[in-house]
N, C-alpha and C positions, 0 to 999 in steps of 0.2 A: 509589576510590569504591566504595561498596557499593549493592546493589539490594534493595529490599523489595517485598512483595506488596501489591497493592491491597486485599486482604482481611485483611491485618494479622496473619496467624497463621503466617507462614513466616520462618525465619531469614534474616538479611541475607547476600548472597553477592556475589562479584565478577563482573565482566563475562564472563570466560571460563567461570566456573562456571554461569552462566545461558544462555550462548550456544547450547548444544546442546539445551537442554531444552524451552523453550516455557513452558507454564503452570507457576506455582508449585505446590508440594505442596498448598496450601489451595484451589486452583482459581482463584486470582487471577492477575493479570498483573504482571510486574516493572516497576518504575520506580526511578530513582535516589532515594536517601534525601533528597537535595535537588538541585535543578537547578543545574548549574554556571553561573556568571555570566560574561558576556562584557563586558569593559570597553570604554569608548570608545577607548582606546588600541589595544586588540586589533582592534576594528572597523576603525580607520584602517589598521592594519598588514595586515589580511586583504583589504582592498578589491581589490587587484590580483593576488592569488595565482592560480595555476593551479588547476584543479579538484582535482587530486590533492593539492596542497599545502594547499588550503582544507579538504579532507576530513581531512587529518592534523591541522590546527589544531583543528577541531571535535571529531573523534573521540578525540583525545588526552585530552579532558576526560571522556570516558565510559569508554574502554578503558584505564584506568590500570594494569592489571595486565599489559598486553602491552608488552614493552620497546619504546622509541621507534623504534629502528632497524628492528625487525621489523615494527612497524605501518606504518612509512613504506614499507618494501619491498612489503608487501601492497597498500597503496593505490596505489603507483606501478604495480604490475602490473595493477591493476584498471581504473584510469581513464586509458585511452589513447584517442587519436583513432581508432586502428585498430578497437578494440572498439565504439566508439560512432559509427561513420559508416555502416555497412551498405552501403558502396559508393556512397552518395549524395554529391553534390557541390554541393548547393544551400544549404549553411549552413557556418558556421565551426566545424567539428567539433573544432578544437583547444580550444574552450571547453567541450566535452562536453555542456553544456546551453545552446545558443545562445538568445538572446532575439530573438523576432520581433516587431517593432513594427507594429501595424496602423495606428494614428494616434497622435500624441503623447499619452502617458498611458494607452494601451491596448496591452498586450503579451501574447504567448503565450510561456511558457517551454517550450522544446522538451525533453521528457524521454524521447522515444520513439525514439531513434536507436540503441538497443542491439540485441542479436541477435534479440530476439523482437518488436521494434517497439512496445514498451509501456513505460510509466514504471517498471514493476516491475523491469526490468533494472538500474535505477540502484542499487538496494539488493541485488538478488539476486546479481549478479555478485560483489559484495563478499562476500556471505554464503558463497558457494561457496568462495572463497579463504580466508575465516576458518575455515570448517568444516575444510577440508583442513589448515590450520595447526594447529588445536586437536587434531584427531584424530591427527596425526603426533606431536604432543608427548605424547599420552596412549597412543600405540600402540593405538588403539581403533577401533571401527567404529560406524556410525550408520545407523539406518533412519529416513528422513525420512517423516513422515506429514503430508499437507496436504490442504486443500480449496480449490478454485478456482471462481470464477464466470466465469473466462475467461482472465485474463492472468497471475495468480500462478503457475498450473500450468506454463505453457510457460516462463516466466522461470526458475522453479526447475529445471525439467528441463534446460534449455539450460545453466544454471550448474553443475549437478551431474553431467551426463552424463560418464561415463568417470572420475569422481573416485574415487581409491582409497579403499576402506573405506566408501563411501556407497551406499545404495540409496534410491530414491525411490518412495513409494506415494502417488499423487496422485488424489484423489477429485474428480469433477466431476458436475454435474447432467446426466443423460443427455438429449441432444438439445436442451439449452437454450442452448448457446453458438453463436457464428457458425460457419459451415462452415470458415472460415480458422482460427479458434481451435482447433477440434477437430482439424483436420489438423496444425497445429503440434505438438500434443501426441501424438496417436495415431500419427503417422507415424514417431516415433522408435523405432528398433530396438535401442537400447543395452540390454544385458542388465541393467543396474542401474536401469532405468526401468520402472515398472509403473503403467499408467493404469487407473483403475477408474471406470466411469460408473455413477452411482447413480440408481436410479429414484426421482426426487424433485427437490426444488429445492436451491439452494446451502445454505440453512439446515440441511437434513437432513444434507448432507455435513459441514458445519461441526460440527454436534452430534455426529456420529460421531467426528470427530477429537478433540473435547473429551472424549467418553466414554472413548476409549482412553487419552488423556493422564491422565485422572483415575483410571484403574486402575493404581495405582502399582506393584503387583507385576508386572503384564504389561509396563508401560512400562520398568521396570528390566531385566527378563529379556530383552526384545527390543530394548533400546537405542533406544527411540523418541525422536526429536526432531522439531522442526517448523520450517517455513520460512514459515508464514503470518505475517501482521503481528502476531500475538500474540507473536512472537519479538522481543525487544528489539533484537537486532542489526539487524533490518530497519528498525525505526522510527528508530533512531539514525542509520543511513545516510541516511535520507530527510531528516533535519534539514539536511544539508549543502546541498541545492539550494535551500532557502529563503534561505540566506545568499547563495549565488551569484546567484540571481534578484534579490534586493534590490540587490546591488552593481551588477548590470547595468542596472537600471532607474532608478537614482538617481545624482546627482552628488556627494552628500555624505551623511554619516551623521546629518545633522540632519533629513533627510526621513523621512516615513512613507509606507507603501504599503499597498494592499489586495491580498490574495491570494484568488483564487476557485478552489475546489477541488472537482471532481466527486467525490462521496463515496458509498461503499457500505459498507465495513467500518470506516470512520473512521480507518484507519491513516495515510493520506496527510495529512489535515488535522490529525491528532493530532501529527504531526511539526512542523507549522506552529505549533501551540499550544506545543509544547516550545521551538521556536526563539524565540517571543515571550517565554516565561517566562525564557529565558536572557538576554534583553536586546536581541534584534533588533527594530528599530523598526517593528513591524507595527501599523498603525492599525486594521486590520479583517481578519478571517478569514471569508470568505464560503463557506458550505457549500451546495453544489448537489446536490440529489437528482433522480432521475427520478420516475416515478409511484409508486415505492415510497418514500414521503416520511415514514417514521417519524422520522428525525432532524430534518427540517424541522419536523415537528409538535412535537417536544420544544422546539426553540429558540423556537418561537412561543407554546407553551402551557404548557410545563413538564411535560407528560405523555410518558413513554417507554413506548410500548405496541407491542412487536413483534407482528406480525399472524399469524405462522405461515405455513407453506408453502402452505396452502390459499388464503390471501389475499394471496400475493405475486405481483405481476404479472410476466408475461414481456414485456420491452420491447425496443426497438431499441438501448438502451444496456445490454446484458445484464450487464456486469461490476458494475453497480450494482443488480442485482435481488436485493437483500438486505434482510431485515426485521430481523434481529438482528445488530447491529454489534459485533463483538468488542472493538475498541479503544475503544469509547465508555466502557467501564469505567475506562480510564486517565484520561480527562477528568473523569468524575464523581468519581473519587477526589480530584482536585485541587479540584473545585468544592465538595465538602463538607468542605474543610479537612483532607484526608488522614485522614479518619475511617474506618478499616477496618471497624469495626462497622456503620457506616451503609451502606457498600458491600455488606457481607454481607447486610444486611437487604434492600436493594434487589434484589440479584441472586438471593436466595432466591426472590423473587417471579418474576423474569424466568425463571429456570431451571425454575420450575414452570409456565411458560406464562402468567404474569401480567404485570403492569405496575407502574410506580410513577409518582408525580406529585409534583413538588417545589414546585408553585405554593403560595404562602403560607408556605413554609419560608424560613429565613434565606438558604439558598443560592440561592433564586430571586432574591432581591434582590441577591445577589453576582454573578449571571450577567453583567450588562453589562460588568463590569470585565475579563472575558475576551475582549471585542472580537469576539464571534461575531455574524454575521447569517446568514440562510438563505433558501432559496427552492427551488422545484421547476420542472422542465421536463418537457414531455410530448412524445410522438412528433411532433405537428405543430409544436411549438416547435423541436425540433431540426432537422427538415427545413427550416424557415424560416431558422434560423440558418446552417445549412450553405449554403443557396442564397445568402443575403445576403453571406456572407464570400467566396464564390466569385465572385459578380457584382461586388462592390465592390472587392475587394482581390486577386482571383486566388489566394486562399489556401483550400486544402481541409483541413477538419478532420474528425476522427472524431466519432461520435455523442456520446460522453461529454464530449469537449472542447467540443462545441456546447452541451451542458447547462451546463457551467461558465461559458462566455461569456454565455449568455442570462441566467443568474441573477446573474452578476457585474456585468453592465452595469445590471441593474435595482436591485441592492442596494448598490452601492458608494457611500460617502459622498462628497459633493462635494469636489473638490480632491485626492483621493487617486489616485495612479497605480494602475491595475489590472493585476495580473499573473495571468493564468489559467494554471494548470498543465495542460499537455498530458497526455492520458491514453494515447493510442495513435495510430499512423498510420492514415489512412483505409482502407488496404488490408485491415485486419483486419475491416472491416464493409462489405464490398463491396455487399451486397444493399441496404442503406439508402442508400449513396452513389448507387447507380444510381437508386433511387426519388427521391432529392432532385435529382439533377443530370442524370440520363439518360446518364451515362457511367461507365466503370469507373475507380477510382482506380489510380494507378501503384503498383507494388510493386517492392521490390528484386529484382534478378536471383536472389538466393539463395532467394527464396520463390516463384519462378515455378512454376506447376503443382503446388503443394504438396498441393492437394486430391486429386490423382490418384495420390498415392503410397499404397502399401499401409499399412493402419492396424492397430494392435495394441492392443486394449482389452478389459478384462473388465467385463461388465455385471452389476450386483449390486443387489439390493434394499437398502433402508436399514436394514440389520440389523448391529448391532455384532459379534455373535458370528460371523457370516459373514465380516466384515472381518478379525477377529482370526485366524480360521482361514486366510484367504488370506495374511496377512502371515507367519504361522508357517510356511506351506508354501513360502514363497519367500525365506526367510532362512537 
């Protein structure tokens, strides 16, 4: 299988050729030339597979240039109950992603049992092992540059810490994450981990990463790679748990389901879009935003209008405090019939601080066939949802998962089972849980007192030249 750019001006490459790089040379994002299709016979055969075996079945369709035995060994090493239990005993961690049923037809897919208590671990632990595999084959080194609004950074750092030949430079918005999220990242003392707090919002940090990635000479000279969800390896790994969640919530492959996905950078729900395009019977993809509702606005009106950092709200679901969603370009590429010229036209406006509107265009009329619905949740909504789940079911959820449940229950079509993707464990957002419930959430013993550990972080203005100088000085 070969991969092409959403902007249509880069040569096709293999999975391992794009694994370490991130953005395509033309500034676009990589996607398969065509989505591999899953047959009914394959769905039947996959239904009762373990998570590692299911991951092998799915990812074998994407990573066709990795020998099967070697890919299987990487996946068996990655997806073990020991890695995805965090010492907890309240779920069946042999499933890796247990399904929690609230009432018949309403489920939460647990994705936050990895080392950093967030769904990002599901893909990042695999990416760390894939990177180590690829670098060993090439006898090479890699400097990972990423931006995080909360969970990607810690997941990447815990996956890459101590890995041979890998350094991590992770940008985050200074003071904008929860105290727990900051402590998870900044308390790491590994020499190959560098945390950089940017005076600005997530979008500023993400723009800096893209600027460095688009400086092709600097990128090549300093061996820059990325672990953000612009990296195709991340997105392809996330496709797996849509299949796992579907099988867990249904009795047969004749059924359809709705997935509700808390959405910031569009990577998580983009994986659901890809799973549906492959043939998974998804009847509805429900996109849930917080007060930063640029994506909800698009699906309601056809207008994609990122608001810029000055108009991005700081909320109690901070990992979704994003105005400009990187992975949205992948979906729009499919929406406009894989027309790279049209995507270049749209993103030339976005990259210049503008917007685009598809209402009235042919692709606006095609939008319903992609099965998306959307809605938004506010601070008061998530407090109410957290309280109701605790009082009615004894289930405590984090703020982002609360957004997903609130919007999912509002938007799901009658008759479709609802699967809400869990974002993180409540411990990561202790301040809001206390506000909602008047008590502190439990946290794994491994994370006890993490806020009291010494922290190591470089504070920096949102200046690309300063960032490049820092990377150069530390490689």
